[in-house]
ZADO-1210 file (C-alpha; in nm, 4 decimals, padded with zeros to 6 digits):
<atoms>
<atom x="-01.0960" y="-03.9499" z="07.2978" code="MET" pos="1"/>
<atom x="-01.0344" y="-04.2782" z="07.4454" code="SER" pos="2"/>
<atom x="-01.2907" y="-04.5185" z="07.6247" code="ASP" pos="3"/>
<atom x="-00.9800" y="-04.5757" z="07.8739" code="GLN" pos="4"/>
<atom x="-01.0138" y="-04.1749" z="07.9653" code="ILE" pos="5"/>
<atom x="-01.4162" y="-04.1125" z="07.9991" code="TYR" pos="6"/>
<atom x="-01.5109" y="-04.4689" z="08.1872" code="LYS" pos="7"/>
<atom x="-01.7664" y="-04.3138" z="08.3591" code="HIS" pos="8"/>
<atom x="-01.9310" y="-03.9453" z="08.3461" code="PRO" pos="9"/>
<atom x="-01.8527" y="-03.8421" z="08.6158" code="GLY" pos="10"/>
<atom x="-01.5289" y="-03.9864" z="08.7701" code="ASP" pos="11"/>
<atom x="-01.2135" y="-03.8319" z="08.8481" code="VAL" pos="12"/>
<atom x="-01.0370" y="-03.8763" z="08.5144" code="ALA" pos="13"/>
<atom x="-01.3782" y="-03.6632" z="08.3684" code="ASP" pos="14"/>
<atom x="-01.3288" y="-03.4111" z="08.6516" code="ALA" pos="15"/>
<atom x="-01.0140" y="-03.3893" z="08.5784" code="HIS" pos="16"/>
<atom x="-00.9727" y="-03.3014" z="08.1519" code="SER" pos="17"/>
<atom x="-01.2055" y="-03.0831" z="08.2507" code="GLU" pos="18"/>
<atom x="-01.0445" y="-02.8602" z="08.4890" code="ALA" pos="19"/>
<atom x="-00.7095" y="-02.8816" z="08.2681" code="TYR" pos="20"/>
<atom x="-00.8754" y="-02.7742" z="07.9500" code="TYR" pos="21"/>
<atom x="-01.0859" y="-02.5305" z="08.1934" code="ALA" pos="22"/>
<atom x="-00.7484" y="-02.3993" z="08.2455" code="VAL" pos="23"/>
<atom x="-00.6148" y="-02.4296" z="07.8973" code="GLU" pos="24"/>
<atom x="-00.8765" y="-02.2498" z="07.7358" code="GLU" pos="25"/>
<atom x="-00.9107" y="-01.9563" z="07.9788" code="LEU" pos="26"/>
<atom x="-00.5179" y="-01.9612" z="07.9453" code="ASN" pos="27"/>
<atom x="-00.6067" y="-01.8540" z="07.4816" code="ALA" pos="28"/>
<atom x="-00.8714" y="-01.6726" z="07.5731" code="PHE" pos="29"/>
<atom x="-00.6620" y="-01.4106" z="07.7919" code="VAL" pos="30"/>
<atom x="-00.2868" y="-01.4583" z="07.4801" code="GLY" pos="31"/>
<atom x="-00.6108" y="-01.2801" z="07.2996" code="THR" pos="32"/>
<atom x="-00.7130" y="-01.0284" z="07.5016" code="ALA" pos="33"/>
<atom x="-00.3390" y="-00.9722" z="07.5780" code="ARG" pos="34"/>
<atom x="-00.3135" y="-00.9441" z="07.2069" code="ALA" pos="35"/>
<atom x="-00.6178" y="-00.6822" z="07.1819" code="PHE" pos="36"/>
<atom x="-00.4357" y="-00.4476" z="07.4536" code="ALA" pos="37"/>
<atom x="-00.1121" y="-00.5159" z="07.2957" code="GLU" pos="38"/>
<atom x="-00.3218" y="-00.3775" z="06.9810" code="ALA" pos="39"/>
<atom x="-00.4662" y="-00.0963" z="07.1600" code="LEU" pos="40"/>
<atom x="-00.1915" y="00.0766" z="07.3140" code="THR" pos="41"/>
<atom x="-00.0962" y="00.2419" z="07.0226" code="ASP" pos="42"/>
<atom x="-00.3785" y="00.4135" z="07.0611" code="ARG" pos="43"/>
<atom x="-00.4173" y="00.4493" z="07.3592" code="ASN" pos="44"/>
<atom x="-00.0942" y="00.4200" z="07.5515" code="GLY" pos="45"/>
<atom x="-00.2527" y="00.4135" z="07.9218" code="ARG" pos="46"/>
<atom x="-00.3551" y="00.0870" z="07.8541" code="ILE" pos="47"/>
<atom x="-00.0134" y="-00.0365" z="07.8721" code="TRP" pos="48"/>
<atom x="-00.0280" y="-00.1797" z="08.2045" code="PRO" pos="49"/>
<atom x="-00.2283" y="-00.4210" z="08.1089" code="LEU" pos="50"/>
<atom x="-00.0147" y="-00.5864" z="07.8800" code="VAL" pos="51"/>
<atom x="00.2392" y="-00.7475" z="08.1521" code="PRO" pos="52"/>
<atom x="-00.0495" y="-00.8297" z="08.3423" code="PHE" pos="53"/>
<atom x="-00.2204" y="-01.1126" z="08.1278" code="LEU" pos="54"/>
<atom x="00.1584" y="-01.2042" z="08.0069" code="LEU" pos="55"/>
<atom x="00.1721" y="-01.2857" z="08.3589" code="ARG" pos="56"/>
<atom x="-00.1003" y="-01.4266" z="08.4353" code="VAL" pos="57"/>
<atom x="-00.0456" y="-01.7004" z="08.1243" code="GLN" pos="58"/>
<atom x="00.2861" y="-01.8145" z="08.2715" code="HIS" pos="59"/>
<atom x="00.0500" y="-01.8387" z="08.5780" code="GLU" pos="60"/>
<atom x="-00.1882" y="-02.0297" z="08.4416" code="LEU" pos="61"/>
<atom x="-00.0138" y="-02.2700" z="08.2985" code="PHE" pos="62"/>
<atom x="00.1927" y="-02.3517" z="08.5783" code="ASN" pos="63"/>
<atom x="-00.1461" y="-02.4143" z="08.7406" code="LEU" pos="64"/>
<atom x="-00.2218" y="-02.6586" z="08.4504" code="GLY" pos="65"/>
<atom x="00.0810" y="-02.8410" z="08.5382" code="ALA" pos="66"/>
<atom x="-00.0243" y="-02.8595" z="08.9133" code="LEU" pos="67"/>
<atom x="-00.3614" y="-03.0038" z="08.7336" code="LEU" pos="68"/>
<atom x="-00.1667" y="-03.2719" z="08.4771" code="THR" pos="69"/>
<atom x="00.0146" y="-03.3915" z="08.7319" code="SER" pos="70"/>
<atom x="-00.1073" y="-03.7016" z="08.9873" code="PRO" pos="71"/>
<atom x="-00.2130" y="-03.6102" z="09.3796" code="PRO" pos="72"/>
<atom x="00.1120" y="-03.5079" z="09.5674" code="GLY" pos="73"/>
<atom x="00.3224" y="-03.5749" z="09.2238" code="LYS" pos="74"/>
<atom x="00.3544" y="-03.2139" z="09.0858" code="ALA" pos="75"/>
<atom x="00.7149" y="-03.1632" z="08.9531" code="ASP" pos="76"/>
<atom x="00.9139" y="-02.9659" z="09.1323" code="ASP" pos="77"/>
<atom x="01.0525" y="-02.7507" z="08.8237" code="SER" pos="78"/>
<atom x="00.7093" y="-02.5907" z="08.8272" code="HIS" pos="79"/>
<atom x="00.6436" y="-02.2951" z="09.0874" code="HIS" pos="80"/>
<atom x="00.2281" y="-02.3883" z="09.0514" code="GLY" pos="81"/>
<atom x="00.0307" y="-02.0921" z="09.2923" code="ILE" pos="82"/>
<atom x="00.0703" y="-02.0088" z="09.6062" code="THR" pos="83"/>
<atom x="-00.0759" y="-01.7715" z="09.8590" code="SER" pos="84"/>
<atom x="00.1757" y="-01.4867" z="09.7155" code="ALA" pos="85"/>
<atom x="-00.0347" y="-01.5505" z="09.4025" code="HIS" pos="86"/>
<atom x="-00.3014" y="-01.4692" z="09.5592" code="VAL" pos="87"/>
<atom x="-00.2170" y="-01.1617" z="09.7384" code="ALA" pos="88"/>
<atom x="-00.0802" y="-01.0112" z="09.4032" code="ARG" pos="89"/>
<atom x="-00.4327" y="-01.0316" z="09.2272" code="LEU" pos="90"/>
<atom x="-00.6153" y="-00.9119" z="09.5521" code="GLU" pos="91"/>
<atom x="-00.3615" y="-00.6068" z="09.5556" code="GLN" pos="92"/>
<atom x="-00.4069" y="-00.5488" z="09.1761" code="GLU" pos="93"/>
<atom x="-00.7878" y="-00.5505" z="09.2214" code="ILE" pos="94"/>
<atom x="-00.7549" y="-00.2971" z="09.4700" code="SER" pos="95"/>
<atom x="-00.4946" y="-00.0621" z="09.3080" code="SER" pos="96"/>
<atom x="-00.6878" y="-00.0736" z="08.9841" code="THR" pos="97"/>
<atom x="-01.0218" y="-00.0114" z="09.1015" code="ASN" pos="98"/>
<atom x="-00.9447" y="00.3398" z="09.3029" code="ARG" pos="99"/>
<atom x="-00.9318" y="00.4555" z="08.9689" code="GLU" pos="100"/>
<atom x="-01.3315" y="00.3741" z="08.8813" code="LEU" pos="101"/>
<atom x="-01.6752" y="00.4676" z="08.9815" code="LYS" pos="102"/>
<atom x="-01.8507" y="00.2356" z="09.2029" code="ALA" pos="103"/>
<atom x="-02.0930" y="00.0599" z="09.0271" code="VAL" pos="104"/>
<atom x="-02.4505" y="-00.0410" z="09.1965" code="HIS" pos="105"/>
<atom x="-02.5518" y="-00.3067" z="08.9268" code="SER" pos="106"/>
<atom x="-02.4313" y="-00.5636" z="08.6991" code="PHE" pos="107"/>
<atom x="-02.2199" y="-00.4095" z="08.4235" code="VAL" pos="108"/>
<atom x="-02.2616" y="-00.5668" z="08.0517" code="LEU" pos="109"/>
<atom x="-01.9782" y="-00.6823" z="07.8456" code="SER" pos="110"/>
<atom x="-01.9176" y="-00.5209" z="07.5324" code="GLY" pos="111"/>
<atom x="-01.8920" y="-00.1407" z="07.5221" code="SER" pos="112"/>
<atom x="-01.5429" y="-00.2131" z="07.3677" code="GLY" pos="113"/>
<atom x="-01.3589" y="-00.5102" z="07.1575" code="VAL" pos="114"/>
<atom x="-01.1081" y="-00.5321" z="07.4568" code="LEU" pos="115"/>
<atom x="-01.4025" y="-00.4911" z="07.7198" code="ASN" pos="116"/>
<atom x="-01.6146" y="-00.7620" z="07.5210" code="GLY" pos="117"/>
<atom x="-01.2676" y="-00.9852" z="07.5283" code="ALA" pos="118"/>
<atom x="-01.1228" y="-00.9700" z="07.8918" code="LEU" pos="119"/>
<atom x="-01.5400" y="-01.0081" z="08.0255" code="HIS" pos="120"/>
<atom x="-01.5134" y="-01.3838" z="07.8206" code="GLN" pos="121"/>
<atom x="-01.2095" y="-01.4637" z="08.0041" code="CYS" pos="122"/>
<atom x="-01.3630" y="-01.3641" z="08.3373" code="ARG" pos="123"/>
<atom x="-01.6653" y="-01.6658" z="08.2357" code="ALA" pos="124"/>
<atom x="-01.4091" y="-01.8955" z="08.1497" code="VAL" pos="125"/>
<atom x="-01.2510" y="-01.8567" z="08.4084" code="CYS" pos="126"/>
<atom x="-01.5689" y="-01.9033" z="08.6085" code="ARG" pos="127"/>
<atom x="-01.5867" y="-02.2333" z="08.4529" code="ARG" pos="128"/>
<atom x="-01.2435" y="-02.3453" z="08.4914" code="ALA" pos="129"/>
<atom x="-01.2721" y="-02.2328" z="08.9008" code="GLU" pos="130"/>
<atom x="-01.6148" y="-02.4171" z="08.9005" code="ARG" pos="131"/>
<atom x="-01.3811" y="-02.7054" z="08.6981" code="ALA" pos="132"/>
<atom x="-01.1281" y="-02.6784" z="08.9964" code="ALA" pos="133"/>
<atom x="-01.3820" y="-02.7786" z="09.2377" code="VAL" pos="134"/>
<atom x="-01.5594" y="-03.0211" z="09.1231" code="SER" pos="135"/>
<atom x="-01.1793" y="-03.1962" z="09.1036" code="LEU" pos="136"/>
<atom x="-01.1683" y="-03.1569" z="09.4376" code="ALA" pos="137"/>
<atom x="-01.4421" y="-03.3653" z="09.5304" code="CYS" pos="138"/>
<atom x="-01.2067" y="-03.6726" z="09.3734" code="HIS" pos="139"/>
<atom x="-00.8945" y="-03.5751" z="09.4804" code="GLN" pos="140"/>
<atom x="-00.7136" y="-03.3218" z="09.6600" code="PRO" pos="141"/>
<atom x="-00.6008" y="-03.0069" z="09.4632" code="VAL" pos="142"/>
<atom x="-00.4577" y="-02.7140" z="09.6005" code="SER" pos="143"/>
<atom x="-00.6863" y="-02.4279" z="09.8008" code="PRO" pos="144"/>
<atom x="-00.4548" y="-02.1332" z="09.6801" code="GLU" pos="145"/>
<atom x="-00.5260" y="-02.2501" z="09.2741" code="ALA" pos="146"/>
<atom x="-00.9019" y="-02.2403" z="09.3643" code="VAL" pos="147"/>
<atom x="-00.8654" y="-01.9078" z="09.5445" code="GLN" pos="148"/>
<atom x="-00.6309" y="-01.7924" z="09.2422" code="TYR" pos="149"/>
<atom x="-00.8624" y="-01.8694" z="08.9586" code="LEU" pos="150"/>
<atom x="-01.1750" y="-01.7117" z="09.2083" code="ASN" pos="151"/>
<atom x="-00.9794" y="-01.3455" z="09.2129" code="ARG" pos="152"/>
<atom x="-00.8544" y="-01.4051" z="08.8948" code="LEU" pos="153"/>
<atom x="-01.1829" y="-01.3861" z="08.7983" code="GLY" pos="154"/>
<atom x="-01.2729" y="-01.0902" z="09.0044" code="ASP" pos="155"/>
<atom x="-00.9575" y="-00.9055" z="08.7955" code="ALA" pos="156"/>
<atom x="-01.0837" y="-00.9860" z="08.4628" code="LEU" pos="157"/>
<atom x="-01.4066" y="-00.8217" z="08.5702" code="PHE" pos="158"/>
<atom x="-01.1722" y="-00.4618" z="08.7381" code="VAL" pos="159"/>
<atom x="-00.9547" y="-00.4471" z="08.4048" code="TRP" pos="160"/>
<atom x="-01.2931" y="-00.4434" z="08.2307" code="SER" pos="161"/>
<atom x="-01.4534" y="-00.1575" z="08.3754" code="ARG" pos="162"/>
<atom x="-01.1134" y="-00.0143" z="08.3618" code="TRP" pos="163"/>
<atom x="-01.0155" y="-00.0417" z="07.9919" code="VAL" pos="164"/>
<atom x="-01.3642" y="00.1001" z="07.9539" code="SER" pos="165"/>
<atom x="-01.2721" y="00.3852" z="08.2011" code="HIS" pos="166"/>
<atom x="-00.9282" y="00.4294" z="07.9705" code="VAL" pos="167"/>
<atom x="-01.0646" y="00.4323" z="07.6801" code="CYS" pos="168"/>
<atom x="-01.3976" y="00.6564" z="07.7209" code="GLY" pos="169"/>
<atom x="-01.6402" y="00.4046" z="07.6458" code="GLU" pos="170"/>
<atom x="-01.9672" y="00.4135" z="07.8713" code="ASP" pos="171"/>
<atom x="-02.0107" y="00.0451" z="08.0330" code="GLU" pos="172"/>
<atom x="-02.3657" y="-00.0733" z="07.9567" code="THR" pos="173"/>
<atom x="-02.5075" y="-00.1696" z="08.3169" code="LEU" pos="174"/>
<atom x="-02.7725" y="-00.4006" z="08.3358" code="TRP" pos="175"/>
<atom x="-03.1707" y="-00.2225" z="08.3091" code="ASP" pos="176"/>
<atom x="-03.3466" y="-00.5878" z="08.4518" code="PRO" pos="177"/>
<atom x="-03.6870" y="-00.3357" z="08.2479" code="ARG" pos="178"/>
<atom x="-03.4959" y="-00.3640" z="07.9312" code="HIS" pos="179"/>
<atom x="-03.6360" y="-00.6064" z="07.7264" code="SER" pos="180"/>
<atom x="-03.8844" y="-00.7350" z="07.4195" code="ALA" pos="181"/>
<atom x="-04.1582" y="-00.8290" z="07.6060" code="VAL" pos="182"/>
</atoms>
């Protein structure tokens, strides 16, 4: 990286880059999860609703990335950005997907299947992108809807990971604090 970009750790350029690149990385992970979902659809057609959801999220993440690369107040009008409607849609999808699932009273470990694990990876990267956007907001204005979107997306990815296990008949692995090598 150029010294012109990273002058001092923790400066606005660093926060800006961290936020943008975390969203870019998230988009790549979502694309991988979408490819897994498409492949799994051949064996289990009930997985299909996840595919268009993940594709839409990829487009929305590109819009979010465009906002993060623009100087404050200078976002290109050709990008649709992230609005409260995007956040509300995620909320609705979380609620409707959750209706099919049993309540869980423990932490859920990832990896009940390949797609479940991929969605948990997406969720973890999404949480990092959310933290990076909050850090950027300490240096410059960041749309509150953008941060809310990342927060709700992390929850949506968790719910979809549980849904995939349910639809595929995979037992979820619940955290057991007594299960250790010691």
